[in-house]
C-alpha positions as CSV (number, residue, x, y, z in Angstrom):
1,M,36.8,12.9,21.7
2,A,34.5,14.1,24.5
3,N,34.9,17.7,23.3
4,E,33.9,16.6,19.8
5,L,30.7,14.9,21.0
6,S,29.7,18.0,23.0
7,K,29.3,19.9,19.7
8,F,26.4,17.6,18.7
9,N,22.9,17.5,19.9
10,L,23.0,13.7,20.4
11,A,20.0,11.5,19.6
12,D,18.0,10.4,22.7
13,S,16.8,6.8,22.9
14,Q,13.5,8.0,24.4
15,S,12.6,10.4,21.6
16,F,10.0,8.4,19.6
17,V,6.3,7.9,19.1
18,L,4.3,5.3,17.2
19,I,1.4,6.9,15.3
20,F,-1.6,5.2,13.5
21,P,-3.4,7.7,11.3
22,M,-6.2,5.1,10.9
23,L,-7.2,1.8,12.5
24,P,-9.5,-1.0,11.3
25,P,-13.1,0.2,12.1
26,T,-14.0,-3.0,14.0
27,T,-11.3,-2.5,16.6
28,L,-12.5,0.9,17.8
29,S,-14.5,1.8,20.9
30,S,-16.9,4.7,20.6
31,A,-14.4,7.0,22.5
32,T,-11.6,6.1,20.1
33,R,-13.8,6.5,17.1
34,E,-14.7,10.0,18.3
35,T,-11.0,10.8,18.7
36,L,-10.2,9.7,15.2
37,R,-13.2,11.6,13.8
38,R,-11.6,14.8,15.1
39,N,-8.6,13.9,12.9
40,Q,-6.4,13.0,15.9
41,P,-4.3,9.9,15.1
42,F,-4.0,7.1,17.6
43,E,-0.7,7.1,19.4
44,L,0.6,3.8,20.9
45,N,2.7,4.7,24.0
46,I,5.6,2.4,23.2
47,V,8.4,2.3,25.8
48,N,10.7,-0.1,24.0
49,T,11.3,-1.0,20.4
50,S,14.1,-1.8,18.0
51,L,14.0,-1.0,14.3
52,P,13.5,-4.3,12.5
53,T,16.3,-6.0,10.5
54,L,16.4,-5.6,6.7
55,S,18.2,-8.2,4.8
56,F,18.8,-9.6,1.3
57,E,18.7,-13.3,0.4
58,V,22.2,-14.1,-0.8
59,D,23.7,-17.1,-2.8
60,D,25.7,-19.1,-0.3
61,T,26.8,-21.5,-2.9
62,S,29.2,-19.0,-4.6
63,H,32.8,-20.0,-5.0
64,I,35.1,-19.2,-2.1
65,F,37.0,-16.6,-4.2
66,K,33.8,-15.0,-5.5
67,H,31.7,-12.5,-3.7
68,K,28.3,-13.7,-2.5
69,E,25.6,-12.6,-4.9
70,I,22.3,-11.0,-3.9
71,I,19.6,-13.2,-5.3
72,G,16.5,-11.8,-3.7
73,R,14.7,-8.7,-2.6
74,I,14.8,-7.0,0.8
75,T,13.1,-9.0,3.5
76,Y,11.7,-7.3,6.5
77,E,11.7,-9.0,9.9
78,T,8.9,-8.9,12.4
79,W,8.7,-5.6,14.3
80,N,8.6,-6.0,18.1
81,T,7.5,-3.3,20.5
82,T,6.5,-2.9,24.2
83,F,3.8,-0.4,25.1
84,L,2.3,1.1,28.2
85,I,-1.2,0.0,29.2
86,D,-3.3,3.1,29.8
87,E,-5.7,3.3,32.7
88,K,-8.7,2.5,30.5
89,W,-6.8,-0.3,28.7
90,E,-7.8,1.4,25.4
91,A,-4.5,0.6,23.5
92,Y,-4.7,-3.1,24.7
93,K,-8.4,-3.4,23.7
94,I,-7.7,-2.0,20.3
95,L,-4.9,-4.5,19.6
96,F,-6.8,-7.3,21.2
97,K,-9.9,-6.7,19.0
98,W,-7.7,-6.2,16.0
99,I,-6.1,-9.6,16.4
100,Q,-9.6,-11.2,17.0
101,Y,-10.9,-9.5,13.9
102,I,-8.0,-11.0,11.8
103,D,-8.7,-14.4,13.4
104,S,-12.4,-14.3,12.7
105,N,-11.8,-13.3,9.2
106,I,-9.6,-16.4,8.7
107,T,-11.3,-19.1,10.9
108,D,-15.0,-18.4,11.4
109,P,-17.1,-19.7,8.5
110,S,-20.1,-17.6,9.6
111,F,-18.0,-14.4,9.6
112,I,-18.5,-12.1,6.7
113,R,-15.2,-12.2,4.9
114,H,-13.3,-9.0,4.4
115,S,-10.3,-8.1,2.3
116,K,-7.0,-8.5,4.0
117,N,-6.4,-4.9,3.3
118,E,-9.2,-4.0,5.7
119,Y,-7.2,-5.1,8.7
120,K,-3.8,-3.8,7.5
121,V,-3.0,-0.1,8.1
122,D,-0.1,2.2,7.8
123,A,1.8,3.5,10.8
124,S,4.8,5.7,11.5
125,L,7.5,5.5,14.1
126,E,8.4,9.2,14.5
127,I,11.8,10.1,15.8
128,V,11.8,13.5,17.5
129,N,14.4,15.9,18.8
130,N,14.7,17.3,22.3
131,Y,12.0,19.9,21.5
132,R,9.6,17.1,20.3
133,N,9.9,18.2,16.7
134,K,9.9,15.3,14.2
135,I,13.3,14.9,12.5
136,L,12.5,11.7,10.6
137,S,10.1,8.8,10.5
138,F,10.0,5.1,9.7
139,D,6.8,4.5,7.8
140,F,5.4,1.0,7.9
141,K,3.0,0.0,5.0
142,N,0.2,-2.5,5.4
143,L,1.0,-3.3,9.0
144,S,-1.0,-5.6,11.2
145,P,-0.4,-7.2,14.7
146,V,0.6,-10.9,14.7
147,S,1.2,-11.3,18.4
148,L,0.0,-9.7,21.6
149,G,2.0,-10.6,24.6
150,E,1.2,-11.4,28.2
151,V,0.4,-8.8,30.9
152,T,1.8,-9.5,34.3
153,F,-0.1,-8.4,37.4
154,N,2.1,-8.3,40.5
155,Y,1.5,-7.1,44.1
156,Q,5.1,-7.3,45.0
157,E,6.3,-4.6,42.7
158,S,4.7,-1.3,41.9
159,T,5.4,-0.8,38.2
160,Y,3.4,0.3,35.2
161,L,1.7,-2.4,33.2
162,T,3.3,-3.1,29.8
163,C,2.6,-5.5,27.0
164,D,4.6,-6.7,24.0
165,V,3.1,-6.6,20.5
166,S,4.6,-7.8,17.2
167,F,3.7,-6.5,13.8
168,E,4.1,-7.8,10.3
169,Y,4.2,-5.3,7.4
170,D,5.0,-5.2,3.7
171,I,7.6,-2.4,3.6
172,M,9.4,0.1,5.8
173,K,10.5,3.4,4.4
174,L,12.6,6.2,5.8
175,E,11.2,9.6,5.5
176,E,13.3,12.6,6.4
177,E,12.0,16.0,7.4
């Protein structure tokens, strides 16, 4: 079996990048706006993620000898990721402002209401090979953050700062190169 595996260029669990071609305009600092103006997408430096679960709603009331029937469409679970906080906290600030923008759009009566589509964007989790060439991507449509986790400061351990973020989205597609 080991000889068989050596014939393959195995997938590496560290070969991925999360790319946002566009972000809601109110979430951007002037430096980030300038980066996006130069047609450079925003990359969130995620260090941990799992592809979300896809499932069908099934009829559990089926007879014991009958197969369960699919009665609904695909449902997509929340997508959870962990990202590195950069030295200027740009990624954290973008996500923080994004969540505040969504909240203001919902709860603040004086806030000028915007369409929900204005705070939903598309994003791609690109899987790359050992040469950093994209081999496939998971494209998330109408994605927005629903949770921004805590950041722990600690004098005892010298580690990089990370933060969890959860996203909701309408659909996830697999795109092959």
